[in-house]
C-alpha positions as CSV (number, residue, x, y, z in Angstrom):
1,M,-5.6,-13.3,-5.0
2,V,-8.7,-13.4,-2.9
3,L,-10.8,-14.2,-5.9
4,F,-8.3,-17.0,-7.1
5,L,-8.9,-18.9,-4.0
6,L,-12.5,-17.9,-3.5
7,L,-13.8,-19.1,-7.0
8,P,-13.0,-22.7,-6.7
9,F,-14.1,-22.8,-3.1
10,A,-17.6,-21.1,-3.9
11,S,-17.9,-23.4,-7.1
12,V,-17.5,-26.6,-5.2
13,F,-19.7,-25.0,-2.4
14,L,-22.2,-24.5,-4.8
15,Y,-22.1,-27.8,-6.4
16,I,-22.5,-29.5,-3.2
17,V,-25.5,-27.4,-1.8
18,F,-27.0,-27.8,-5.2
19,K,-26.6,-31.6,-5.2
20,K,-27.8,-32.1,-1.5
21,S,-30.6,-29.9,-1.8
22,L,-32.1,-30.9,-5.4
23,I,-30.8,-34.2,-6.5
24,D,-29.9,-36.3,-3.6
25,P,-31.4,-34.7,-0.2
26,T,-30.6,-37.9,1.7
27,P,-27.7,-37.9,4.2
28,S,-24.4,-38.9,2.8
29,S,-23.2,-42.5,3.1
30,A,-19.7,-41.9,2.2
31,P,-17.2,-42.2,5.1
32,R,-15.7,-38.9,6.5
33,S,-12.2,-40.5,6.1
34,K,-12.5,-40.2,2.4
35,Y,-12.5,-36.5,2.6
36,V,-9.7,-35.9,5.2
37,R,-7.1,-36.0,2.3
38,L,-8.8,-33.7,0.3
39,E,-9.4,-31.2,3.1
40,Y,-5.5,-31.5,4.2
41,M,-4.4,-30.8,0.4
42,W,-6.8,-27.7,0.1
43,I,-5.7,-26.2,3.6
44,G,-1.9,-27.0,2.5
45,F,-2.6,-25.4,-0.9
46,V,-4.2,-22.2,0.7
47,A,-1.3,-21.9,3.1
48,F,1.1,-22.3,0.6
49,V,-0.2,-19.4,-1.7
50,F,-0.8,-17.2,1.4
51,I,2.9,-17.5,2.4
52,T,4.0,-17.2,-1.2
53,V,2.1,-14.1,-1.8
54,N,3.5,-12.3,1.7
55,V,7.0,-13.4,0.9
56,V,7.0,-12.3,-2.7
57,G,5.2,-9.0,-1.5
58,I,7.7,-8.1,0.8
59,D,9.7,-6.2,-1.6
60,F,6.7,-4.0,-2.5
61,M,6.1,-2.7,1.1
62,H,7.1,1.0,1.4
63,T,8.7,0.5,4.7
64,V,11.1,-2.2,3.4
65,S,11.9,-0.2,0.1
66,S,12.3,2.8,2.3
67,A,14.9,1.0,4.5
68,R,16.9,-0.4,1.3
69,A,16.8,3.1,-0.2
70,E,18.1,4.6,3.1
71,S,20.9,2.0,3.6
72,T,22.2,2.2,0.0
73,A,21.9,6.1,-0.6
74,T,25.2,8.1,-0.3
75,E,23.5,11.4,0.3
76,I,20.1,11.6,1.6
77,L,18.0,15.1,1.1
78,D,15.8,15.8,4.1
79,V,12.4,17.3,3.1
80,N,10.2,18.4,5.8
81,V,6.5,18.4,5.3
82,E,3.9,20.1,7.7
83,A,0.3,19.9,7.2
84,E,-2.1,22.5,8.7
85,S,-5.5,23.7,7.9
86,W,-5.9,22.5,4.6
87,A,-2.2,23.2,3.2
88,F,1.1,21.6,3.1
89,D,4.3,23.5,4.0
90,I,6.8,21.6,2.0
91,S,10.4,22.7,2.7
92,Q,11.8,21.9,-0.8
93,N,9.7,21.4,-3.8
94,D,12.6,21.2,-6.5
95,I,14.3,17.8,-6.6
96,K,16.6,16.2,-9.3
97,V,16.1,12.8,-10.9
98,G,18.1,10.3,-8.8
99,Q,18.0,12.3,-5.6
100,T,17.1,10.2,-2.7
101,V,14.7,12.0,-0.4
102,R,13.7,11.5,3.1
103,F,10.3,13.0,3.5
104,N,9.6,13.9,7.4
105,G,6.2,14.6,7.9
106,K,4.1,16.4,10.7
107,S,0.6,17.5,11.2
108,L,0.0,20.7,13.4
109,D,-3.6,20.5,13.8
110,T,-5.5,17.1,12.9
111,M,-4.9,13.9,11.2
112,H,-3.4,14.5,7.6
113,G,-2.5,12.3,4.7
114,F,0.6,12.8,2.7
115,A,0.2,11.1,-0.8
116,L,2.8,11.5,-3.4
117,Y,1.4,10.8,-7.0
118,H,3.5,10.2,-10.0
119,P,3.0,12.5,-13.1
120,N,1.2,9.7,-14.8
121,G,-1.4,9.5,-11.9
122,K,-0.4,6.4,-10.1
123,V,-0.1,6.8,-6.1
124,L,3.9,6.4,-5.3
125,F,3.3,6.2,-1.4
126,T,1.3,7.8,1.5
127,M,2.2,8.7,4.8
128,M,-0.2,9.4,7.8
129,L,0.6,12.6,9.5
130,M,-0.7,12.5,13.2
131,P,-0.8,15.5,15.6
132,G,1.2,15.6,18.8
133,M,3.8,12.9,17.6
134,A,7.3,13.5,19.0
135,D,8.9,12.4,15.8
136,P,7.9,12.9,12.3
137,T,6.8,10.2,9.9
138,S,9.5,9.4,7.7
139,L,9.7,7.9,4.4
140,V,12.6,7.5,1.8
141,H,12.0,7.6,-1.8
142,T,14.5,8.0,-4.9
143,F,13.0,9.8,-7.8
144,T,13.7,8.0,-11.1
145,E,11.7,10.2,-13.5
146,P,11.3,14.0,-14.1
147,G,7.9,15.5,-13.9
148,T,5.4,17.3,-11.8
149,Y,4.4,15.1,-8.9
150,I,1.2,16.1,-7.0
151,V,0.8,15.9,-3.2
152,R,-2.6,15.4,-1.9
153,C,-4.0,14.7,1.7
154,L,-5.9,11.5,1.6
155,E,-7.2,11.7,5.4
156,Y,-10.5,13.8,5.4
157,C,-9.4,16.7,7.5
158,G,-12.4,19.2,7.2
159,A,-14.4,21.5,4.9
160,N,-11.6,22.2,2.5
161,H,-9.9,19.0,2.4
162,H,-10.2,18.8,-1.3
163,E,-8.0,22.1,-1.6
164,M,-5.1,20.5,0.3
165,V,-3.0,20.0,-2.8
166,D,0.7,20.7,-3.5
167,E,3.2,19.7,-6.1
168,I,6.9,18.6,-6.1
169,I,8.9,19.3,-9.2
170,V,11.4,16.7,-10.4
171,T,13.9,17.9,-13.0
172,A,16.6,15.8,-14.9
173,S,19.8,15.8,-13.4
174,S,22.5,17.9,-15.1
175,S,25.1,15.2,-15.0
């Protein structure tokens, strides 16, 4: 989106700079009022695109989807996650497809990340686990596909950070 807005601006900017520096270096004789309407149209277009992208993007925010999942789920499985010294302690690693899970994460020593990867390698969500927090960081997610989901720490936490990996097995429901 940034490139979409930047490319026309950069093109016009470079054209004006090129024209004023090489072709016609004299001061412009055009009245400023001629360009005011164009400036307002450009600002209006940028504001419209910015607001539209943000409104449409609300549905893709994890906090919004988490709140919706929590409000519509009839049963939520609480899975507690503790991160410490390059390891995760996940209270339940076996989950059924369709199960709505509330991940409650805490760090016992330093900053950690909790990133859940889909079996195809796509990051589903991340949580920041901070030490000393009274309440755990929570996020609600409903699993829709079976497979082995990888959990990784995405916050550098020390020399063995690269070994901070776990997995969650999602199996097809028996119904």
